[in-house]
C-alpha positions as CSV (number, residue, x, y, z in Angstrom):
1,M,0.2,-0.2,0.0
2,L,2.8,2.4,1.4
3,H,4.6,1.6,-2.4
4,N,1.1,2.5,-4.6
5,I,0.7,5.7,-2.8
6,S,4.3,7.0,-2.4
7,K,4.5,6.2,-6.5
8,A,1.1,7.7,-7.3
9,I,2.2,11.1,-5.3
10,V,5.6,11.5,-7.2
11,E,3.8,10.3,-10.0
12,H,1.6,13.3,-10.5
13,A,4.4,15.6,-8.5
14,K,6.8,14.4,-11.6
15,K,3.6,15.3,-14.3
16,S,2.9,18.7,-13.2
17,K,6.3,19.7,-12.8
18,V,6.4,20.5,-9.3
19,A,8.4,19.7,-6.4
20,I,7.4,17.5,-3.4
21,V,8.2,19.6,-0.3
22,L,8.0,17.1,3.1
23,E,8.4,18.3,6.5
24,K,10.4,16.7,9.9
25,L,7.5,14.2,11.4
26,E,8.1,13.9,14.6
27,N,5.6,13.4,17.4
28,I,2.4,13.0,14.8
29,L,1.3,10.2,16.4
30,F,0.8,12.5,19.6
31,S,-1.7,14.1,18.2
32,H,-4.1,11.5,18.1
33,R,-4.2,11.2,21.7
34,R,-7.3,9.8,23.9
35,G,-9.8,12.7,24.4
36,N,-9.5,14.3,21.4
37,K,-13.0,12.9,19.7
38,E,-11.1,10.6,17.7
39,G,-13.2,7.0,18.2
40,R,-10.5,4.5,19.9
41,T,-11.0,2.3,16.0
42,L,-9.6,5.4,13.9
43,R,-7.0,6.1,16.3
44,A,-5.9,2.6,16.5
45,R,-5.4,3.0,12.5
46,L,-3.5,5.5,12.8
47,H,-1.1,4.3,15.5
48,R,-0.2,1.4,13.2
49,W,0.2,3.7,9.8
50,S,3.8,4.1,8.9
51,F,4.4,7.7,8.6
52,R,8.4,7.9,8.4
53,E,8.1,4.5,6.0
54,L,5.6,6.6,3.8
55,Q,8.6,9.3,4.0
56,K,11.2,7.5,3.3
57,Q,9.4,5.9,-0.2
58,I,8.4,9.7,-1.3
59,E,11.9,10.5,-0.6
60,Y,13.7,7.8,-2.6
61,K,11.3,8.2,-5.5
62,A,11.4,11.7,-5.7
63,K,14.8,12.0,-5.3
64,W,15.5,10.1,-8.9
65,E,13.2,13.3,-10.6
66,G,15.2,15.7,-7.8
67,M,12.4,16.8,-6.7
68,V,12.2,16.7,-3.1
69,E,12.6,19.4,-0.3
70,Y,12.4,19.4,3.3
71,V,11.2,21.8,5.3
72,K,11.3,23.2,9.2
73,A,8.5,22.7,10.7
74,S,8.6,24.8,13.5
75,S,5.9,26.8,13.7
76,T,4.3,26.0,10.3
77,S,0.6,25.3,12.4
78,K,0.7,28.6,14.1
79,I,1.3,31.4,12.5
80,C,-2.1,32.7,10.5
81,S,-1.6,32.0,6.1
82,Q,-4.0,34.5,5.6
83,C,-2.5,37.8,7.8
84,G,0.9,36.0,9.8
85,Y,0.0,36.3,13.4
86,L,2.1,33.9,15.3
87,N,-0.4,31.9,17.2
88,K,2.0,31.5,20.4
89,T,-0.9,30.3,22.8
90,L,-2.2,27.3,20.9
91,R,-1.2,23.9,22.6
92,S,-3.3,20.6,21.0
93,E,-6.1,22.6,19.6
94,K,-7.3,20.7,15.8
95,E,-8.9,23.6,14.7
96,W,-8.1,27.6,16.0
97,L,-9.4,31.2,15.4
98,C,-7.0,34.1,14.7
99,P,-7.1,36.6,17.2
100,N,-6.0,39.3,14.9
101,C,-7.6,38.6,11.4
102,G,-10.8,35.9,12.3
103,A,-10.2,33.3,10.6
104,T,-10.5,29.7,11.4
105,H,-7.7,27.4,11.0
106,D,-7.0,23.3,10.8
107,R,-3.9,23.0,12.1
108,D,-2.9,20.7,9.7
109,F,-4.1,22.4,6.9
110,N,-2.7,26.1,8.1
111,A,0.5,24.1,8.3
112,S,0.6,22.9,4.5
113,K,-0.8,26.5,3.8
114,N,2.1,28.0,5.1
115,I,4.9,25.0,3.8
116,L,3.5,25.8,0.6
117,S,4.3,29.3,0.5
């Protein structure tokens, strides 16, 4: 399954003529803890998923094409992708409201928008 997913990602990037930008995955499993409104079955499935292995396979396949790079992941989910405000008070909230511009953000989607920019 990981091979097929990584192959599809690299092929799509190659066809679109874009780079693959990855962040260093550290402590990703801690975001799926008990009490965060995810069911037990979903949390168990996420903990069995090999995030780092997928990243290694994407990196290996994309290096042949010279189209992979890593970015520093620090604070990417805490910076508002619309106005640039750094929300230092965030801890583990999945969604947050920017006190500066009022935009609502999902942390993962917001981080990906910041990495893209």
